C-alpha positions as protocol buffer text, in pm:
chain_id: "A"
residue {
  index: 1
  type: GLN
  ca { x: 39 y: 68 z: 7 }
}
residue {
  index: 2
  type: VAL
  ca { x: 111 y: 318 z: -71 }
}
residue {
  index: 3
  type: GLN
  ca { x: 180 y: 598 z: 216 }
}
residue {
  index: 4
  type: LEU
  ca { x: 339 y: 868 z: 22 }
}
residue {
  index: 5
  type: VAL
  ca { x: 299 y: 1008 z: -305 }
}
residue {
  index: 6
  type: GLU
  ca { x: 548 y: 1325 z: -478 }
}
residue {
  index: 7
  type: SER
  ca { x: 455 y: 1541 z: -765 }
}
residue {
  index: 8
  type: GLY
  ca { x: 482 y: 1818 z: -921 }
}
residue {
  index: 9
  type: GLY
  ca { x: 804 y: 1752 z: -1040 }
}
residue {
  index: 10
  type: GLY
  ca { x: 904 y: 1885 z: -1369 }
}
residue {
  index: 11
  type: LEU
  ca { x: 1126 y: 2042 z: -1694 }
}
residue {
  index: 12
  type: ALA
  ca { x: 1277 y: 2444 z: -1484 }
}
residue {
  index: 13
  type: GLN
  ca { x: 1447 y: 2669 z: -1663 }
}
residue {
  index: 14
  type: ALA
  ca { x: 1764 y: 2780 z: -1390 }
}
residue {
  index: 15
  type: GLY
  ca { x: 1604 y: 3052 z: -1196 }
}
residue {
  index: 16
  type: GLY
  ca { x: 1269 y: 2896 z: -1246 }
}
residue {
  index: 17
  type: SER
  ca { x: 1045 y: 2756 z: -980 }
}
residue {
  index: 18
  type: LEU
  ca { x: 903 y: 2461 z: -940 }
}
residue {
  index: 19
  type: ARG
  ca { x: 625 y: 2326 z: -596 }
}
residue {
  index: 20
  type: LEU
  ca { x: 610 y: 1961 z: -466 }
}
residue {
  index: 21
  type: SER
  ca { x: 415 y: 1795 z: -258 }
}
residue {
  index: 22
  type: CYS
  ca { x: 425 y: 1475 z: -78 }
}
residue {
  index: 23
  type: ALA
  ca { x: 43 y: 1345 z: 11 }
}
residue {
  index: 24
  type: ALA
  ca { x: 86 y: 1103 z: 320 }
}
residue {
  index: 25
  type: SER
  ca { x: -123 y: 881 z: 504 }
}
residue {
  index: 26
  type: ARG
  ca { x: -304 y: 1051 z: 760 }
}
residue {
  index: 27
  type: SER
  ca { x: -133 y: 768 z: 994 }
}
residue {
  index: 28
  type: ILE
  ca { x: 221 y: 805 z: 942 }
}
residue {
  index: 29
  type: PHE
  ca { x: 180 y: 1267 z: 915 }
}
residue {
  index: 30
  type: SER
  ca { x: 36 y: 1297 z: 1167 }
}
residue {
  index: 31
  type: ILE
  ca { x: 311 y: 1179 z: 1374 }
}
residue {
  index: 32
  type: ASN
  ca { x: 623 y: 1234 z: 1139 }
}
residue {
  index: 33
  type: THR
  ca { x: 909 y: 1456 z: 1098 }
}
residue {
  index: 34
  type: ILE
  ca { x: 875 y: 1439 z: 695 }
}
residue {
  index: 35
  type: GLY
  ca { x: 1165 y: 1493 z: 464 }
}
residue {
  index: 36
  type: TRP
  ca { x: 1274 y: 1586 z: 154 }
}
residue {
  index: 37
  type: TYR
  ca { x: 1561 y: 1388 z: 35 }
}
residue {
  index: 38
  type: ARG
  ca { x: 1680 y: 1419 z: -324 }
}
residue {
  index: 39
  type: GLN
  ca { x: 1986 y: 1217 z: -520 }
}
residue {
  index: 40
  type: ALA
  ca { x: 2080 y: 1278 z: -815 }
}
residue {
  index: 41
  type: PRO
  ca { x: 2225 y: 998 z: -1102 }
}
residue {
  index: 42
  type: GLY
  ca { x: 2577 y: 872 z: -939 }
}
residue {
  index: 43
  type: LYS
  ca { x: 2564 y: 1002 z: -576 }
}
residue {
  index: 44
  type: GLN
  ca { x: 2417 y: 918 z: -228 }
}
residue {
  index: 45
  type: ARG
  ca { x: 2095 y: 1030 z: -153 }
}
residue {
  index: 46
  type: GLU
  ca { x: 2096 y: 1371 z: 110 }
}
residue {
  index: 47
  type: LEU
  ca { x: 1870 y: 1524 z: 277 }
}
residue {
  index: 48
  type: VAL
  ca { x: 1736 y: 1855 z: 125 }
}
residue {
  index: 49
  type: ALA
  ca { x: 1536 y: 1974 z: 379 }
}
residue {
  index: 50
  type: SER
  ca { x: 1303 y: 1842 z: 685 }
}
residue {
  index: 51
  type: ILE
  ca { x: 1007 y: 2011 z: 928 }
}
residue {
  index: 52
  type: THR
  ca { x: 893 y: 1795 z: 1248 }
}
residue {
  index: 53
  type: SER
  ca { x: 512 y: 1750 z: 1358 }
}
residue {
  index: 54
  type: GLY
  ca { x: 561 y: 2114 z: 1541 }
}
residue {
  index: 55
  type: GLY
  ca { x: 642 y: 2287 z: 1231 }
}
residue {
  index: 56
  type: THR
  ca { x: 1026 y: 2313 z: 1288 }
}
residue {
  index: 57
  type: THR
  ca { x: 1239 y: 2356 z: 955 }
}
residue {
  index: 58
  type: ASN
  ca { x: 1568 y: 2270 z: 877 }
}
residue {
  index: 59
  type: TYR
  ca { x: 1766 y: 2337 z: 501 }
}
residue {
  index: 60
  type: ALA
  ca { x: 2084 y: 2205 z: 420 }
}
residue {
  index: 61
  type: GLY
  ca { x: 2334 y: 2498 z: 283 }
}
residue {
  index: 62
  type: SER
  ca { x: 2295 y: 2452 z: -70 }
}
residue {
  index: 63
  type: VAL
  ca { x: 1956 y: 2535 z: -78 }
}
residue {
  index: 64
  type: LYS
  ca { x: 1896 y: 2736 z: 185 }
}
residue {
  index: 65
  type: GLY
  ca { x: 1704 y: 3061 z: 115 }
}
residue {
  index: 66
  type: ARG
  ca { x: 1592 y: 2921 z: -211 }
}
residue {
  index: 67
  type: PHE
  ca { x: 1407 y: 2675 z: -109 }
}
residue {
  index: 68
  type: THR
  ca { x: 1103 y: 2629 z: 157 }
}
residue {
  index: 69
  type: ILE
  ca { x: 912 y: 2373 z: 331 }
}
residue {
  index: 70
  type: SER
  ca { x: 593 y: 2354 z: 489 }
}
residue {
  index: 71
  type: ARG
  ca { x: 327 y: 2099 z: 609 }
}
residue {
  index: 72
  type: ASP
  ca { x: -51 y: 2109 z: 613 }
}
residue {
  index: 73
  type: ASN
  ca { x: -169 y: 1890 z: 893 }
}
residue {
  index: 74
  type: GLY
  ca { x: -538 y: 1950 z: 730 }
}
residue {
  index: 75
  type: ASN
  ca { x: -496 y: 1805 z: 384 }
}
residue {
  index: 76
  type: ASN
  ca { x: -202 y: 1590 z: 560 }
}
residue {
  index: 77
  type: THR
  ca { x: 66 y: 1717 z: 232 }
}
residue {
  index: 78
  type: ALA
  ca { x: 427 y: 1825 z: 232 }
}
residue {
  index: 79
  type: TYR
  ca { x: 509 y: 2100 z: -9 }
}
residue {
  index: 80
  type: LEU
  ca { x: 852 y: 2141 z: -123 }
}
residue {
  index: 81
  type: GLN
  ca { x: 889 y: 2531 z: -306 }
}
residue {
  index: 82
  type: MET
  ca { x: 1154 y: 2577 z: -508 }
}
residue {
  index: 83
  type: ASN
  ca { x: 1240 y: 2881 z: -654 }
}
residue {
  index: 84
  type: SER
  ca { x: 1577 y: 3031 z: -773 }
}
residue {
  index: 85
  type: LEU
  ca { x: 1680 y: 2671 z: -962 }
}
residue {
  index: 86
  type: LYS
  ca { x: 2018 y: 2616 z: -1059 }
}
residue {
  index: 87
  type: PRO
  ca { x: 2131 y: 2321 z: -1293 }
}
residue {
  index: 88
  type: GLU
  ca { x: 2269 y: 2113 z: -1007 }
}
residue {
  index: 89
  type: ASP
  ca { x: 1877 y: 2091 z: -865 }
}
residue {
  index: 90
  type: THR
  ca { x: 1876 y: 1806 z: -1110 }
}
residue {
  index: 91
  type: ALA
  ca { x: 1764 y: 1526 z: -915 }
}
residue {
  index: 92
  type: VAL
  ca { x: 1482 y: 1315 z: -797 }
}
residue {
  index: 93
  type: TYR
  ca { x: 1251 y: 1437 z: -481 }
}
residue {
  index: 94
  type: TYR
  ca { x: 1161 y: 1204 z: -196 }
}
residue {
  index: 95
  type: CYS
  ca { x: 946 y: 1256 z: 18 }
}
residue {
  index: 96
  type: TYR
  ca { x: 1077 y: 1036 z: 350 }
}
residue {
  index: 97
  type: ALA
  ca { x: 866 y: 1014 z: 685 }
}
residue {
  index: 98
  type: PHE
  ca { x: 1105 y: 958 z: 976 }
}
residue {
  index: 99
  type: THR
  ca { x: 1111 y: 698 z: 1167 }
}
residue {
  index: 100
  type: SER
  ca { x: 838 y: 534 z: 1015 }
}
residue {
  index: 101
  type: LEU
  ca { x: 1058 y: 354 z: 724 }
}
residue {
  index: 102
  type: TYR
  ca { x: 812 y: 485 z: 464 }
}
residue {
  index: 103
  type: TRP
  ca { x: 900 y: 630 z: 140 }
}
residue {
  index: 104
  type: GLY
  ca { x: 754 y: 849 z: -183 }
}
residue {
  index: 105
  type: GLN
  ca { x: 824 y: 658 z: -556 }
}
residue {
  index: 106
  type: GLY
  ca { x: 967 y: 1027 z: -598 }
}
residue {
  index: 107
  type: THR
  ca { x: 942 y: 1289 z: -849 }
}
residue {
  index: 108
  type: GLN
  ca { x: 1265 y: 1356 z: -1109 }
}
residue {
  index: 109
  type: VAL
  ca { x: 1320 y: 1752 z: -1132 }
}
residue {
  index: 110
  type: THR
  ca { x: 1557 y: 1877 z: -1387 }
}
residue {
  index: 111
  type: VAL
  ca { x: 1707 y: 2220 z: -1452 }
}
residue {
  index: 112
  type: SER
  ca { x: 1825 y: 2331 z: -1775 }
}
residue {
  index: 113
  type: SER
  ca { x: 2134 y: 2563 z: -1777 }
}
């Protein structure tokens, strides 16, 4: 059974914006910190941003000031607003519910130079 589903990826130009969504099951969304990770070909998966159940956020230095993570506890959805995109942001983006071991299947983000 699918527990988290990402959407919103696509192709953007450098300097453009995308908003990713992660729709989660209430049972895991309500109690867990949600993280956005990304993985580029040949690289390890890395944490981009996270948000606790209480709304505390953290960001990787490479995206701070450009990306914003948020969550809507009413519809069990987390978001990643990505502005000022750079080619190095190109990756598959995954959402993850911390401690649950549940991952989404990922959404591809490609940023052209």
